[in-house]
N, C-alpha and C positions, 0 to 999 in steps of 0.2 A: 503495499499501498506506500503510494508518495508522502511525501509530508503535508501538503493541502489535503490530500483527504482522512488525515488522521487526525489534523485540527477540527476540520469541518462534519467528516461523516457523520455526527451525532446529530448536524442541520435538521436533515428532511425526515425528523418521524412522528409516525403520528400522536397527537394530542387528544389524551381522554376526557380531558377536566380542566377547566381555567380557574385557578383562586385568586378569589379577588376579597378583597379585606376593606375593614370598614374603617377609613381613614387611614390607616396603618397597620403592618403585620405587629401581633404580639407574643413574644420568646417567652422560653423559661430554662433556666441550666438545669440541668439533674441534677439529683443531690444523693448525699450515701449518708444522710441520715438515719436513725435507726425509725423500725416503723410506726413506732407510739410517739416517736416527738412532734411534737405541734413548731410548726414551720412556719415563719414568716419571710413572705415574697415582696421585697425591696425593689422597686421601679429607677429602672437607670432609661434615659434618653439614649440614642444610638445615632450618631450625623455619619453617614457614607456619602463622597460625591468631591465635587473640585471647587474649590473658592480660587474668587477672580479679584485683585484686585487693582484698579487703574489709577493712576497717579501721572505728576506732571514727569515721573522720570521713564517711563512704561507703566507695561501689564504684572504686576506677581502674579504668581499661582500657584495654587500648592491643593495635592490630593490629599483629602485628611478622612480617616476612621476613626470617631471618637465617639466617648460615652460620658454621661455625666448623672448625677444627682438629679431624679425628677422628686424629690422632696430635701428640701437645703436641712441638713441636719449635720450635727459633728459625729455622730453615731455610729454610721453607715460609712464604708469606705466613699469614696469622691468615684469615683468609677469603676468599671469591673476591668478596667484595662485591656491586657490581651485577651482576654477569656472570650469576647467576644468573634474573635478571629482563631483562635487554638481551639475551643471544645465545640462539641455539636448543639445545640439549639432544637429545641422543640416547642411548637406553637404551642399557647395558651388554650386551655380547654374547659368547660365547664363542669366536666367533673372531676379535676386536682382538687387535691384535698390541702390545705393551709390558707394564713390569713396575707389577701393580695392588698398590699396597703395601694393607697388610692395619690397617683403624683397630684403636686399640687403646684408645680412648676409648668408653667405651659414649654412648647418647644420653643416657642419664638423668645420666650427669655433666653435661653439656652443658645439660641442661634444670635445674639445679639452679644454674647460672649465670647461667641466663636469668633466671630468677626472683629472685636477687638481683640483677643486673643492674638490671631494668625493676625489684624493689621498694625498691629505696632511696629514691624519693621519696617512698612513701606512709608515710600515717602511721602509727605504731606502738600497740599489738600487731597485727599483720595474722593476723585470724581466720581467713581462707580465701581458698585461691588455686586459680585453675581453666585449666586451659589444654583452649579447646575448638574446635573444626574444626581439628584440629590435624592437619599434612599432613607427614609426616615422609618424607625423602629425604637418597640418600646421593651426592653429587657425585664425581667424579674430574675432577680436571685434571692436564691434561699439560704434562710438565716434559723437559727432558732436560740430562744434565751436561759441558763439553767443560770451557774453561778457566774456565768460571763456570756458575752454573746459571742456565738459560735458561727462562723463560716460554716452551711451545711454540705459544700461540695466537697472541702478537706478534710470534717471534723475537724476544724482548728479555732482556738479560740482568735476574734479580730481584734481584742483589748487582753490586757494585763487583769482587768476586773472591771465587770459592770458597774457602770457611773449609777448612785444613789439615785439620782433621778430621772434614768431611762423607763421610762412606762408605755410598755407599744399599744396600750388600752387607747394609749390621748393621740396615735395616728389613725387617721380617715381609713377605711374600707372598702377598698371596692372588689363584690366576690367577681372572677370571670367569670366571663360567658360569649356565646358563639362569635366570633368577630369577623370568622370568612365565610365564603360563598363559596361555592365547587359550583362554576357554570358550563351546563353541555359547549362543546367543541365542532359539535356538529355543525355543516357550514349552514347559516341561516339564509342563504341562498340556497342550496343543492341537495344542501343532508348529506355532502360526502364529506371525509375525517378532516378536519382541519390538520396542517404540518405546520410544527415549527420546534424549534430545539428551546429546553428548559427555562431556561432563562429570557426565553422571545419576548415581547410584547405585541409585536405584530405577528399573526398568524395567517399562514395562508393556504389555498383552495386550489390544489392544482386541475380539480377537475371541470368548475367553471370559470376561473380565472379570476380569482376575487382573494381579496386581504382584506382582513378584520384586527382593529385593537379593541381594548377594553376602554369602555366611557360611560359612567356612572352604574348602573345595574345590570351590562350586557356587553356584547361585542356589536360594534359598529363599526360600518363597511368603511373600508379606506380607500381614498381617492390616492394611484398611485400608477409610477411608470416605469421603463427602462432606459437607458440609449443603448444604441444597437451596441454590440460586439463584434469579433471576429472572430475569428479560428483559434488561437494564442489564448481569447481571453481566461483566464480559469475561476475566477474568480467573481461576483458583483458585491457592491460594497453600496449600501444605502443612506442614502442624505433626507434630509429633511426641505423641500425649496418651498421657502417661505413668505408667500406678500405682505407687507406693510406699510403702514401708514406711519410717514416720516415727519416729524414739526421740527422747528427751529431750526433746520437744513435742507437744504434743495435737493433729495436725492429720490427721483422718480424715472429716472430713466439709466442707462448704460452711459450715455453722452456725461450725464452729474457724477457718477462713479467714477471717471478719469478725472475728473475736476477734484471731486472731494478727497480719492486715495492719489493724490498727482503723479500719476501715472507718464509713464511716456511714451505715450502714446498719441495716432493722428485720431482723430473723432471723423468720423465714417457719419453720411446723410441720415442711415438710415438706423444711428445709434441712439439720435433721440425720441426715435419711437419704439423702442425694445426698453421693457419695462421693466425695473429691477428687482433683484428677487435675492434674500439672502437663502446661502447652501449652508445647512450646516449638519454635520455628522450625526446619523439615527442612532449611531453605535456608541455605547462607551469606551471612553480609552486616555493613556495619561492626558493630565493638561495643560501640558504645554503643545503638544501634540493634536490635540484637540483642537486648540485655535489658530494651528499652524494651518490645519484641513479646512476650518472652518473660514478662515480669513483668504484664505488660496483659491479654494471653491468662489469662494462669492467675489471677489476681483474675477475670477476667469468668466465666469455669467455664465456658463456651457450654454449654447443654443443650438444644439444640437434636434435634432428628429425624436420625438420621444414616442415608443411604441407602449401603447396599452397592453401589455401582455406580460405575463411574470417569466422571469429569466430563465432557461432552459440547464444553465451551470448554478454550480455551486453560488449559495449566497450568504453573505454573514448576517447571524440575526442581529434585528430592530430590535435593542434594548436601551434606547435613548427616548423616553419620552415626548412627544413635541411640547410639552407644556414646559419640560426642561431646557427645550432646542429656544422656544422661545427666550427663558431668561438669560440666554447666552447671547440673542442681537447685542444687546451695550455693548459687550466686551470687544465682540466681533467687529461691530463698526470703529470701536475705538484704535483697534491694531492696526487698520489698514487707514485709520483718516490719517492724511501729511498737508502739509507739517503740525510738528507736535504743538504749536507757536498756535494753531486754529483749534486744531484739538482742547486747549485749554482755555481760553476763550468761548468757543459756543457749546462743550459737549455740558456745561450744567444744563442750558435751557433745548437740549435734544428731548423730544418724545417718541417712541417708539410700539406703535400698537401694531401687532400681529394682525391679519384677516382671515388670510386662506392659506392651506397648506398642501402639498403635495409630496409622497415619498418617494423618491425614483432611484433607481438601482443605476451605479455607474460601474463598466467596466472595468477590471483590469488584470492586466497580464503578467503572470507569473515568472518569477527569476528564483537565481542559487539563493539566495535571501531575503528577496524586497517581493511583495506585490508593486505593478508597474502600472500606471497612466498618463501612457506617452503623451497623449494630447493635452491633458492639463498641465505638464512634470509633475508629476506627484508623485513617491517611492515611501513606502510604508513597509517598513522592518518585518517582517514575520511572528519574529517574538514579540513586539508591540502589541499585535493584534492578538498572538492567543491572550497574551494577558492580560487583553482588557474583558475576556470572560468570566475575571477572578474580581473584579469591579463593583 
């Protein structure tokens, strides 16, 4: 089996059900306490995604996977550390025994702390900040109280002795209940089994040539297309093509783009009639590469014929929701807007309102270590693309 096939062979598998959480997934760590031990499950918010900060000297980026208390208290650890990455998590279910403490701190509060923490090293003023590929979840970690507060995962004390004022009854309790719905993945259009990888957000139906994505409480049909490939094309990568209304700067056409990005190109007559679109990766990848791909493809403004059918060759799964792609529009504009002085002057007044979107599959040829799009002069390292499946 070739390397490409090893990386993406699991792509085209039939999906029997789609998991849809209420707002966010809720997980719990397994415990090693005795069966008769009364457990207390303490909640932690977990954020996993890309952070971008636009400043006068450029755009700082960082991939983070962090957790923090969902109840501010000195009695429990501040975070779960690396356990969220190293240990197996299970979904919280209504039949789990123990006291589940109710979060008293919203995720927005944790998000503000994240921006403050990771934005300290960014040159001021910060013109724009964005969370992209954001994955939010609530993790419950088990503890129990005897003479001391014990970590029920290791059965070891958290502190030397229990504080005299620690009263678990003072914490509000929220019993676990079903937060996951299983949605059938029979094609709503023809009844065929939808296909997709385990982490894919976009599911496809090869029988009726349709694509679907989660929206609300069901699957909604997705507008999609592909750019024609050729015999050497081994892989199609998905991109969100997004039409947006932009105020505070003129950026309606490809001719406007040349002026905004200060490109060394002649403005052709028909470019004033070609509408400007953002092109954002529809898959998660490391932030530096994500921004490079988004900026490069947007500046390239693909104008090839779009074919309204699924690719017949391998496709990389769509794992980045369009809502997260929309979050990246501002930072993408800041990346290609030149000169920097113009960015500093105008960016605070710029508003971007996404209006419509299409998922477009772009063909890439396979080289020894890379996938290459010769027409747009893009190369993506195979290892970087393989690692993206774990983000």
